C-alpha angles and dihedrals in degrees: 000000000000120000118249112236115196112248094019134092121212115218108207090196096056092029095224141101124256125196109242108248134195116265090246095058102033119089118262113276094010113156092217094060114120092245095048092052095048092048092055092047090052093049091048091053094048091051093051090050093050092053091046090054091046092054092045090051092053092051092050095057109103130167113245116253094236090060094060116106092243088069107030106007091241106163095009098094092059092048092050091047089055091049090050090052093048099076090047089053092047091048094050092049089055096062109124134178111268104185136283142254121217113215101183139014121244088233088062090061093045087057086055093050097259115134100195135046093275128232120271105240105174126024138170126177126181152116116309134162113250132179090220095062098255120164092220144333135249131205126192143160132199122240122276093011141104094220120113123189131200132192137166119250116233127182132199126218093282091057090254121146111243130208091235105153124229134174100307115219112203120174123195111197127195101272091200090060105030098029123207113333108251101175145008118205131178128187108203098198096052092030089229126151129193125194112193120207126184092257107012138036126219114205123185122189126179096256089058089078098068094037101049118357105050092242099308103148089204098053105137095235137221126334125228126188123223099199123219094000143102112221121220111172146006136199129186119216112245088221090065118125132183089267098043119032117178123189135161128213129199117211143156087275098051131257129353128180136198120227137146093005095306144094117233135182114244096213112017108215120187126206091247089060093050092051091053095053121063111238093247092054097052116109112258091235087067090062143056110335112195101175138015137187141164114253099215134026092219095053128043093185096081114074135187117213124186115200137206087240091063101257130131111211121201104204125187109194093203090069136060121275087244088067094054093065091077092056100064127107136169130250123202093257145003107313104238090165132028119177132177112223102228094200089055106036096192095051124092128191117211128185136176146128127324084055088282115159123147145150119236133192110223092203089077095061118118112230106226137140095250096187089056093047097055121012095181098050111013127167093046097127113139136188130190115253114240091212130029126192103216095178095054112116125197118122105171115002127109097177105065133136119253135157135163132224114211103150117144112272097039101090117229091346141245136262122204115197137169122245128215092246088067097259136109129238128199115210137188113243089209099065107358096247121148111245127210105255106186112225093002089073089057093063114121114169129188092241138013109296113244102177132058137129142172111239142160122223121205111292095018120136095192131032120252130218113237116198128192110225110175108301094345135083113213124199125215117191137169108267103175093246106130116189105156121079126224 
């Protein structure tokens, strides 16, 4: 720094001293004139004073004592929520591959005229009594076929699924009658299995053994036709029991349900009725239903239906269909999946193409007769989602795997879903963020994954994620090996 000499001005640009002159004798605009020197000194003093005041003002800002969490809890709720999510994130990051079970041989498909391994379409894994000592049983079908495969699930001392072979049970149904198998469902309490084909439904209940099968516990069951419709999905009520099994089906002709050993149409619509009502004014639940679920565990009368047109219908079977019209709202795309979040009975998850997955709160719906509000474009009621999933990727696929985990002890829960790049993502149901999921993040299939589910086998503390990859079912369980840091 240059030394200040009284009566002289130092010009940093020219790097030399100039004697300060009076304004009358100094050249016009000279930086060493007495007026220019005083002006710069005043500006420098004002700038230093301004900075000093700013620093003093910052030091004087203090949070009021009443706003501290010890008094009012301000800021405590967010930190507690983060702490509640931390165990769930740690658990998800510890998912590791725990073996696989092959359900069919590639040579079997080559005999059927299929050149690749095939894509697993329907899948169910769960506990099941078995004379051979299996820990569980798995059912699966491959896409666009009427073949269903069954194998017992055996585990070793490290909780890994082994390829130990048992008596394999394969059923080849008449594809011209049943159509391609689209889903396999099993209700443990009622011991009821439902195999849904695109044109027929096969239901097996425990008392079918003695009446029809001569005691074979794996007898396929009774076949029911759903006329003039292509079936897309099925869901069994958790309240079902051996004497009263309730199931709902979504099809191209709306909703059907199973009760008392029969398939019934939820809203019978005649051809004459269809002719009277223009297509754009028909209620969405008359049309193509891609996904179904029961809203609450305690009541099987309230049904959720997701349509190809992008509507979510809330249906109460105790009321008339006219009342259902006020409980319809739109999603951003076709609703390939609709799930009720059992730990939040008013919240509904919807997912479909255009990478659209969101959670809605049905309490925010405006109850209005939409067809009467707008005759030209009804059923356009919308509601803002309470949670979005920005990292979900599925641009064009309807048939993708998705399942939620909302068991007690897992916070707000998880959703595992297939992406269109043949991978799987695990997301938090609280804020829609994608979570590190250990070996699940390493999955890379040959085609978009269509089958996955969370399930516990006998003796398990935590549920495992079962994924259908070609002819194999792979298991991913928490191992306690945490690599990711939070």
